[in-house]
N, C-alpha and C positions, 0 to 999 in steps of 0.2 A: 578492384583492390588487388595489390600485389600478393604473390604467394611467398610465404616464408620458406626458408631453405630446409627446415628440418621437421620431423614429426612434432606434434603438439607437446608431448610430455617426455622429454629425455630422461633416462634413468639418473637418479641422483646418487652418486658414489663419491669417492675421493676426487680431488681436483685433477689428479693425474688420469684417472679413469674417465672422468667427465669429459676430458678433452677428446677421448676417443669416442664417447657416446653422442656428442653433439654433432650429428650428421645432417647432411642435407636431405630434403624430402624426396620421396619417390617421384620421378618424372620432373625433377628440377632441371633447370637449363644449364647449371654449372656442374661440371664433372666432379669437383672437389674443391678443397681449400688448400692452397699452397702454403708451405711453411712461411714463405715471405709475406703473404697476405695475413696469415694468422699473427705473425710477429708485428706487422704494421698496425693491425687493429688493436693490439694491446697497449699501445703507447700514443702519446700526444693528446691526451684527454685532460681537460681542466678538472680540478677538485670542485665538485658541486654540492658537497655536504652542506646542509643548512644548519645554522646555529642559532641559539637564543630564540627558539620558537616559543610562542605563547600557547597555552592550553586551549583546546577547542572550547567553544562557548558553553557546551553542556557538560564539561568535565566534572564540575562540582556536583551536578545532578547524577551523572552516571556513577560517581563514587558513592553517593548516598544510596543509589539503587543496589549496588553491589553489597554495601553494608547490610541492607535489609535482607538480601538474599542469604548472606552469610549467617545472619541470626536465625533464619528459618531452618537451615540445614547444618547445624553445628557438627563438626567432626567428620564431615563427608567431603570427598573430592567432587567438585562440580565441573562439568565439561560442556561448554556451549560453543559450537562451531558457527562460523559465518556461512559456510557452504562453498561449493565449487562452481566453476563455469559449467554451463550446460550446452551441448552441441545443438545448433540449429540445423545445419546441414554440412556434412563432410567435416571440413576444418574451420567452419565459422561458428561462432557461439552467440547465444543470446546475450543481451546486455546484462551484466551481473547486478543482482540486488541482494545484499546481505540479509541473512535471516533476521527477522524482527527481534528475536530474543538477544542475539549477539549485538546488534546495533543499539538496542535499548540499554544494554549493560556497559558498552564500551564507547559508543559514539563513532566507532570505526565502521568502514563500509568496504574493506578490501577483501577480495576473494581468498579463500583457503585459510583465513584467520580463525583462531580458536582461542577463546577465553577459558582459562583454567583457574579455579579457586582451590588452592591447596589448604587443607586444614592445618592450623598451627597449634592445635591442641583440642581440648574439648570445646572450646569456643574460639571463634575468629578464623579468618582465612587470609592467605597471601595470594593476591591476584597476579597473574601473569598473562599477557597476551602474546600468543604465538603467531608470528607472521612470516611471510616470505621476505627475506632481505632483498636489497637491491640486486639486480641480475649480475652474474659473475662476469668480469672483464678478462680474467686470466684464461678461462677456457673458451671464451667466445660466445658464451650464453647470451650476452646482451645484444648481440647482432645476428646470431644464428638461430636461437631458439624463438619459436613462434610467439612465446610470451615474454621474450626479452624486451628491454626498454626501447630499443630502436624500432621495434615492431609495434608495441602497444603503449609505450610511454613510460616515463620514470615512475617508480614507486618509492615510498619513503624508506630511508634506512631504518634499522631497528632503533638507533639512537634518536632519530627524528620522531618516530612513532611514540617513544617513551615521553618525549617533551609534549607532544600534541595531546595524547590520551591520558597522561598522568598515571600510566601503568607500566611496570617493567616489561620489556619485550624480549623475546627470544626467537630463534629460528624454528619455524613450524616443521621443518623437515626432520627435526630431531624428536618431535612429539610422539609419533606413533610408537617408536621403540620405547620411549620413557613410560608411556601409558601401559604398554604390554607388561612391563616389569612392576608396575605400581601395585601397592597392597592397600588394603582397607576398603571401606565402603565407597562406591562411586555412583554418581548419577550423571546422565548425559541427555542433552536434547537431541533427539533422533530426527532422521530424515533429511539431513543436510550434507553430511560428510561420510561417505562409505568407509574411507580409510580409518577415520577416527573410530567409527563404530566397530570395525573389524578388530582394532587394537583392544577394544574394551569388551569383546564378545563374551568373555567368561567372567566379567566383573560386574555386570549390570543386569537388571531385570526390567522387563517391560513395565511392570507395575510401579517400580520406584522411579523410573524415567518419566512415566506419565504424571506422577505426582509433581516432579519438577516442572514439566511443561504446564501443567494446570496452575501451579503457583505463579509462574512467570506471566501467565495470561491474566490472572486475577490481580497481580501487582499493578497492571496497567489500567485497571478500572478507574482509578482516580488519578488525574493528570497533575503533574507538578507545574510550576510557573513557566518553566522552559517549554514544556509541551503545549500549554495553552497558548503561548505566544506563537508557536509554530503553527498551530491549527488556525489561529486568526490569520497568520501570513498566507496560509494555503487558501483560506476562504477569500481573502482580498484578491489574490491572484486569479482564483477561479471566477470571481465576479468580472474581472477584466477580460477573461477568456470568453465569458458569455457575451459581453459587449462586442468583442471581436466578431463573434458568430452573427449577431444581429446585423452588424454593418455589412456582412458579406452574404446575406441571405439571397440577394439577387444572383450572385455567382453560383450559389448552391442550387438554385432553381435551374440554372443553365447546365449544371453537371449532375450532381447527386449528393446523397447524404455524406459521401466521403469528403466533400469540400468542407463540410461542417466539422467532421472529424479532424481533418488536417489543420483547419484554422485553430481549433482549440488546442491541438497538440503543440502548435507553434508557441502559444502562450505558455504552456506547461514547460517547454524546454527553455524558454527565455527566462522565466521567473523561478523555475524549480528544477528538480531532478527529472521529472517525468510526469505522465499521468498516473494517478493513483490506482487506476483500474481501467479496463477497456471502456472507452467512452460509448455511451448509448446515444446515438444520434437518429432517433426514430421519427420519421415523418409519416403523416397519414396513418393508415392502418397498422404500420409497424409499431406505432406507439402502444398498441395493445399487447405486444410481446415484451415481457418484463426485462429481459436481458438481450435486447436486439443490439448486437455488436457487429453484425455483418456490414451495416452502414453502406449498402450498395443500392438503395432504392431512390426513387424519384422524390424531389422536393417540389410540391405544387402549391401555388397560391390558393387560398380558400381552405386549406387543411391545417392541421396543427403539427408543430414540431415538439416532440418530447426530448429534451436534452438533459441527460444525466451524466455529469462529468465532474472531475475534481483534479486540481493540481496537487502533485506531491512535492513537498519542499525538498531542498537539498539535504535536510536531515531526516527525510523519509516520513514526514507526517502529511496525511492527505485530507483534503476536503472531499465532500460527497454531497453535491447540490443538484437538484432537478428543477427545471422550469419547463412549463408547457406553454408554448408561444404560438400565436396565430401567424402563419408564414407571411400573410399579406398585411400584418399589423393590426387587424381588427377581428375580434371574436364574432362569429355568427351567433344569433340568439340561442341556438341549442348548445353550441360550444361553450357559450358563457354560462348557461344554466348548469352544465356539468362541471365546468371549471369552478364556479362559485360554490358548489356543493363540496368539492375537494378542498377549497380554500377554507370554508367554514369548519370542515373536519380537522384541518391542520391547526387552525386557530384554537379549537377545543383541545387538541393534543398538546400544543405548545404550553397552553395555560396550565396543564396538569403536570408539567415538569418543574419540580421544585424539591428542595431538601426534605427528606422524610417521606416522600411519596413512594409508593411501590413502583417498580420499573414498569409494570403492566398498566399503570393508570393512564398514561398518555395513549397507549394503544386502545384501551377500552373506550376512552373518551372520543377518539377519532372514529372508531368503528360504529359507535352509537349514532353519531351524526350521519355517517354514510348509510346506515340501515334506515334511519328516519327518512332520508331522501329517496331511497329506493322504494320504500313503502308509499311515500307521498306520490311518487311518479306512477304507481300502480303496477310495478314490475314483480311484486310478490303477492298478488292476489289480495285476499282480505286478512292476511296474517298480521298480527301486532308486531310492533318493533321488538318487544321482549321475546316473542316466540322466534322471530328471525334471528336474534342474537343468540338465543339458546341453542338453536339448531345450526347456527353458523351459515345460514343461507346467503347472507350478503357476500360471502367469500367467492361466489361465482363471478362477481364483478370487481371485488377488491383484491382477492388472491393472496396477497402477502401480508406479513406483519407490518406494523406502522413505523418501525424503526429498529436501530441497532447501535451498539457501541461504536465509536469512531476514534482513530488514533493513527498509529503507525501502519496498521492494517485497515482497509476500508471497512471490513467487518471485524473490528478489533475485539480482542479478549475472547475469541471464539471457543478456546479450550476451557474457559472458566466453568466451574460447577453451576448447575442450574440454580441452586439456592443462592449463589452469589451474583447471578446475572438476572435472568428473566424473573426469578422469584425473589430478587434482592430489593434493597431500598436505595433510593437515590441519595447522594450526598454531594456537597460542593466539590467541584473538580471533575465530576463525571461529564463526559461529552458524548452525545448521542444524536442520531438523526430522527426527525419526525417527518414522515413521508407517506401520507395516505394517498390512495389513488383509486380511480375508477376506470375499468377497461371493458369496453363492449366489443367483443370479437366480431370480425367481419362476417362470420358464418353463424352467429348466435341468433337463432330463430325465435328466442324467448323475449326479445326486445323489439320495439318498433324499428323499422328499416333505417330511419334517419339516425338512430343511435349507433348503428353498426359501423365499426372501423374507427371509433373515437376512443382515444386513451388519454387520460389526464393524470399526471402525478405532480405534486409540489413537495419539494424536500429542502429542509434547512438543517444546519448543524447547530445544535443547542447545548450550551454549557450550563450546568447546574451551578448556581452561585449561592452565597450565604443567605440571600433573601428572595430567591426565585430562580430566574434563568436569564441568559443572555444569548441572543441570536447572533452567532458568529458570521452568518452569511446574509445579514440584514441589508447589506449594500445592494442586493438585487431585489427589485420590487416583486410583490406577490399578488396584491389585490388587482383585479382585472383591469380597472380604469388606469391604475398606475402602470401596469404592464404595457398597455396600449400607448400611453403618453411617453413612456421610456423608449419604446421601440421607435415611435415617430421622431423623437428627438435624436436618436442615434442614426437613423436613416436620413436625417436632414430634411 
């Protein structure tokens, strides 16, 4: 990749001073910019301003979300940043992903953006989104600055952003000074923008800011119609990604788990923004490591592949699906026995997802089935199922909870209060995963040798509906015979 001519973050001052500050980078090949070149670069460019833009698809929904937030914190200034670029190495950055809170409330995904809700009295707020305007052509920023549009691409003008988002837009470079002088109660979402936090340092408290973060997490517990459609889109694309993997298993056997990772990633980038989390492409004994994301192991016929992956849509909603597949297309008798146990546990868990149920119900239902199987197989001596569950002894081989909320974050709503989440009650619009598993570690001497190194997880994304639930990822088969038939059909 080419090197830009200047440091990453030129100082922002007046246009006259900016012209002096936009300098070429250390060890650049050009000694400077001549007056003639500078003048040449200022002129001869067409007007590319976009007009009559239509609002983004979720503008109506983001407006409703902001209104609900306004009602919860009357009379207080609320500051929600998108975040900044993060350095990967030297002058290269990680791909930017806007903070969930900011994207949820605006639909915007641009770096350095900040949403500010200014109180208009005891009730109500006026929303403004603060953004970087188009890069400056007068001082050469657009071609000299490493974040200028000739280096990283065009960004929307403030007028364009207003049309798209349905929110008044202002220059974010003016915001820190304005916040420094602001009076009255303020709350901010922390951890995304150090400059904004510094401007608010004497105006906010950790306790009040945490209340804002918790509220925004709990606001996402029930999904609106736009979010449900996005989650379905994510699941559908994810199913196609799993099909891609099955079709390429022979190539994975010739290389490694990374071929599986790359295959799924291609689908995620074609149909969405990215993967929603690091893909777990765990073959053989790696399937017993819950978050195996190294993906550098061998893929061998006769073993199982545990693939836990999800496509993130362009509006940042992610699927989270797991299938455990026989690499050669056919389960061995022992693999099938363990797989069927997990399938039965998942069936019990999914059946427990319905309006009015406790969040914990699906977990308890799945865990009971797994405990029954472990007792039946003689792995827990003469203990009863009730005693096993009381002591949690099944967890040696099940390890994790049976599911979590799902949405813009793969583990969505994580800051919600315990009473609203794991001790809460399900209602229509909640989306969660049901993902029981059994994992027999390769060095576990408490199980027969033939069990060791086998890991099975089955995970689906379940939406609570008015009369029960809907499996958003049902396009992928789950029952063992159906999995084998599906794989045979895909492999031709």
